[in-house]
C-alpha positions, -999 to +999 in steps of 0.1 A: +689-207+018+655-207+020+643-237+000+609-235+005+609-206-024+621-228-052+590-238-065+579-203-063+609-189-080+609-224-105+570-214-113+579-181-120+609-187-146+588-210-165+562-185-168+583-159-179+604-178-202+572-190-218+565-153-223+593-148-239+597-171-263+560-167-269+565-133-279+600-135-300+575-165-322+549-139-322+578-114-340+593-140-359+558-147-372+549-112-378+582-110-401+571-135-418+537-125-421+550-090-439+577-104-456+553-129-477+527-100-476+555-079-498+564-110-519+524-116-530+521-074-536+554-081-556+537-109-574+504-085-581+525-061-596+539-085-622+504-095-626+496-056-632+523-052-655+518-081-677+484-072-679+493-032-693+513-058-718+489-078-727+465-046-739+490-030-755+502-054-773+467-063-788+468-027-800+500-034-820+490-036-856+522-055-880+527-062-914+520-093-926+553-097-943+574-090-914+577-125-902+605-121-874+583-091-854+550-114-860+571-143-839+586-119-815+551-104-809+534-139-807+563-150-780+556-117-764+520-122-758+527-160-750+547-145-714+521-121-710+496-148-709+519-171-689+525-149-663+485-139-657+474-171-659+506-182-635+490-169-603+465-199-587+467-181-553+462-145-549+420-138-557+418-107-583+392-086-600+400-062-624+376-036-636+373-011-665+368+022-649+344+038-672+322+008-663+291+025-651+278-011-640+306-019-616+308-058-632+346-070-628+356-078-665+385-103-652+381-126-621+412-147-610+408-173-581+376-158-570+350-183-592+329-192-560+317-153-553+286-144-575+279-111-592+262-097-565+291-106-540+320-088-562+313-053-554+316-061-518+345-086-521+363-052-542+355-028-509+374-058-486+402-061-509+407-019-509+405-022-467+432-055-472+455-041-499+460-011-519+446-013-552+465-006-585+459+011-613+461-002-649+469+014-683+495+028-704+503+059-723+495+076-692+461+069-693+443+046-664+419+030-674+414-003-652+416-005-613+428-038-597+417-049-563+435-082-550+432-103-517+457-124-493+460-158-505+447-188-482+484-192-472+485-156-457+450-159-446+461-189-424+492-174-414+471-143-398+449-165-371+486-186-359+493-159-336+460-165-319+464-201-319+498-199-306+486-177-275+453-198-271+480-227-266+503-205-241+476-199-219+461-236-221+499-245-211+502-216-181+469-232-169+481-268-167+508-251-149+482-232-125+462-261-122+492-285-112+505-257-089+472-255-068+466-288-070+502-296-053+493-266-022+461-284-018+478-316-015+503-303+009+475-282+028+456-318+033+486-338+043+491-311+069+453-309+086+454-344+081+491-347+103+474-317+130+440-331+132+452-365+141+482-348+165+451-333+183+430-366+184+466-375+199+469-353+225+431-350+240+431-389+242+454-384+273+437-356+295+403-379+285+414-407+298+421-389+331+387-375+333+369-405+326+388-419+360+380-386+381+345-399+369+346-431+380+359-417+414+331-388+421+307-415+415+316-429+447+316-398+466+289-377+480+282-357+447+248-345+425+244-375+404+231-350+379+261-333+379+281-365+369+255-372+340+260-334+327+303-344+330+294-380+311+280-364+287+309-339+280+330-368+281+314-386+254+312-357+234+350-350+235+352-388+224+329-379+196+352-354+186+388-369+193+371-399+169+364-371+142+401-356+142+413-390+140+393-399+106+406-369+088+430-377+061+414-414+062+383-430+039+355-425+069+332-457+068+296-450+058+266-465+070+228-463+061+218-439+091+184-416+095+195-382+084+167-370+105+176-386+141+216-378+134+201-339+131+181-343+160+208-354+181+236-325+171+205-306+174+197-312+208+233-308+220+235-273+205+204-261+213+210-267+253+246-256+250+243-226+231+233-184+246+201-184+261+196-158+235+192-177+202+158-190+193+162-220+176+137-239+161+138-273+138+110-281+105+114-316+098+089-341+079+077-376+098+093-404+092+131-415+086+154-406+057+180-426+050+214-420+040+248-430+036+266-415+062+298-415+090+279-401+121+309-386+134+318-366+105+282-351+097+281-343+131+311-322+127+297-302+097+262-297+111+280-282+145+303-262+120+275-247+104+252-239+137+280-224+155+290-203+126+255-192+121+256-182+156+287-160+153+274-144+124+243-132+150+269-126+174+253-149+199+214-130+193+187-145+170+167-168+156+185-198+144+157-222+121+171-262+108+144-272+077+150-303+067+135-312+033+135-343+003+130-344-033+132-366-058+168-376-052+183-359-021+176-350+013+185-313+022+193-299+057+189-260+055+202-239+085+192-202+086+202-173+105+193-133+108+228-126+113+255-097+093+249-119+059+274-131+036+282-108+001+276-129-036+310-128-047+317-140-012+296-176-019+327-196-027+353-173-005+341-185+024+349-227+017+386-215+010+412-229+035+425-200+055+396-175+047+378-164+079+365-126+094+371-139+131+399-121+150+405-161+159+405-191+140+425-203+114+397-206+087+394-243+084+356-255+095+339-247+061+369-258+044+365-288+063+329-294+060+328-292+018+354-317+022+335-338+044+301-341+026+316-335-010+348-356-013+335-382+016+301-385+010+294-373-028+272-345-018+271-308-016+272-279+007+269-244-002+252-207+008+218-211-005+204-175-002+223-147+015+213-111+022+234-083+041+223-070+072+190-098+071+206-133+076+227-162+057+209-200+045+234-226+043+227-258+027+238-300+029+222-317+004+229-357+005+217-386-019+188-405-006+189-443-001+161-459-014+149-487+006 
């Protein structure tokens, strides 16, 4: 059984179950909404019937001596009045069909509206519910418009609120999944980095020993000096790998001097067809820095720039400062990056090279943003013209 597939299956199970439950709830809400709407329609029709009867009883003339008929008429009138005023939730407008001013002669539960609002309100009610004509003896003399009660209006927005809640719930699941995945990747990278440092350490110790032996032989001292530089470089790389996965020690250092050192090393060991340029201000710019990790980040960005130019072009490093930050910009004349990929290139595993794991820029962002509280980003890029990468770090005031 593939146990690694279990989280994937569980995630889809939760998502599908959530969608099924949401669909069932929305379906039941829809049924309840329609039932409540039908109930309000029936209530309004009873109101309309009472209104018709009330109008008809007003036209009835009785013999003053017919006491029982008069009592029955009064009771019927009271019942009609009760039915009419019993509605306290459904807004109703009643118009006379022959009224040229188009003003309602009866308003119920809509007293907050002005006379100018009633015409627009009647048109709104006509779109929500079919109007009801009033009259008797086959003659329609009035028309009734009615809207939805507050309860029905609130239920109408319930599905939207439910969908928002479900989307937020799924968003939490997605965030948890991404965070767990990133945590697992971070542990994997840290383990790989430490193992790499351990593996490099053994042959590196042997190289140091062989260098000492060569010093006793008749070997050109310049060769030994260059070999010693590269061995020191390997020791620096080993220290970088060993620091991945642990909180690095930050020290107050001059970023100009650190950048100059990394720049000199790379410019001497890169292709001769790369035109290196360095522009930086006078005087030190102190920042809180881990030398090994900053050098690693700078080298990653420079090597990516060289790869983008396919070993031929101009590479410019500019150091500048603003009120709070020092900015290190690395500009190449390579193939450029589409704007849609400005953030994608920092994702683990993203690479355009045939070889490589796509971890360089991801580690660079983690080193600068998580360890140094800075920022690394694509400052500017144009297709077939070049790219400018920028590292920003807070200046430490003297």
